[in-house]
C-alpha positions in Angstrom: 0.6 -71.2 50.0 -2.9 -72.4 50.3 -5.5 -71.2 53.0 -5.1 -74.7 54.6 -1.4 -74.6 54.6 -1.5 -71.1 56.3 -4.0 -72.2 58.8 -2.0 -75.3 59.8 1.1 -73.1 60.3 -0.7 -70.5 62.2 -2.5 -72.9 64.4 0.7 -74.8 65.1 2.4 -71.6 66.2 -0.5 -70.8 68.6 -1.0 -74.2 70.1 2.6 -75.6 70.1 2.6 -79.4 70.9 -1.0 -80.1 70.2 -4.2 -80.0 72.1 -6.0 -82.0 74.6 -9.0 -83.0 72.7 -9.7 -82.8 69.0 -11.2 -80.1 66.8 -11.8 -79.7 63.3 -11.8 -76.5 61.4 -13.7 -76.4 58.1 -12.9 -73.5 56.1 -15.8 -73.0 53.5 -14.6 -73.6 50.0 -11.0 -74.7 51.0 -11.0 -77.6 53.1 -10.4 -78.4 56.7 -7.6 -78.5 59.5 -7.7 -81.0 62.5 -6.2 -80.0 65.9 -5.5 -82.9 68.4 -2.9 -84.4 70.7 -0.7 -85.3 67.7 -0.5 -81.6 66.6 -2.1 -79.8 63.6 -2.6 -81.1 60.1 -4.8 -80.8 57.0 -8.0 -82.9 57.5 -10.2 -85.0 55.3 -13.8 -85.0 55.3 -13.8 -88.2 56.9 -11.9 -87.2 59.9 -13.9 -87.1 63.0 -13.3 -84.7 65.9 -14.9 -83.9 69.3 -16.1 -80.5 67.8 -16.2 -79.3 64.3 -16.2 -75.5 63.6 -17.3 -74.1 60.3 -16.4 -70.6 59.1 -15.6 -68.6 56.1 -11.8 -67.9 55.1 -12.2 -64.3 56.2 -13.7 -65.2 59.6 -11.1 -67.9 60.2 -8.2 -65.6 59.3 -9.8 -63.0 61.6 -9.9 -65.3 64.5 -6.3 -66.5 63.9 -5.0 -62.9 63.5 -6.7 -61.9 66.8 -9.0 -59.3 65.4 -12.0 -61.6 66.1 -12.8 -63.2 69.3 -13.9 -66.9 68.7 -16.7 -66.6 71.2 -18.0 -63.4 69.6 -17.7 -65.0 66.0 -20.0 -67.9 67.3 -22.5 -65.5 68.9 -22.7 -63.4 65.7 -23.2 -66.5 63.5 -20.0 -66.2 61.7 -18.6 -69.5 63.4 -20.8 -72.5 63.5 -20.1 -75.3 65.9 -21.0 -78.9 65.8 -20.2 -81.2 68.7 -18.7 -80.6 72.3 -19.1 -77.0 73.4 -16.6 -77.6 76.2 -13.7 -78.5 73.7 -14.8 -75.5 71.7 -14.3 -73.2 74.7 -11.0 -74.6 75.6 -9.6 -74.3 72.0 -11.1 -70.7 72.0 -9.1 -69.8 75.2 -6.0 -71.3 73.8 -6.4 -69.2 70.5 -7.1 -66.0 72.4 
């Protein structure tokens, strides 16, 4: 199973029926995942979102696994944000 497939599965398990807003996770060297009201799916480079979060595979897996807080990842520079900070915070709370 690819990193993107694992990310889609893990995010879907945490978020259930979707998310109020849209967020794109770019996993460096692997691809991207988008989360919105329709659920969680693999994303293309062209997919737009309210916020785009970029991280390494290790950082992303640590956030999903619960060993790294998304806010701490951002503060330490391991997670980069582009877009609406409010949407990012709401998603971070949903993932914690």
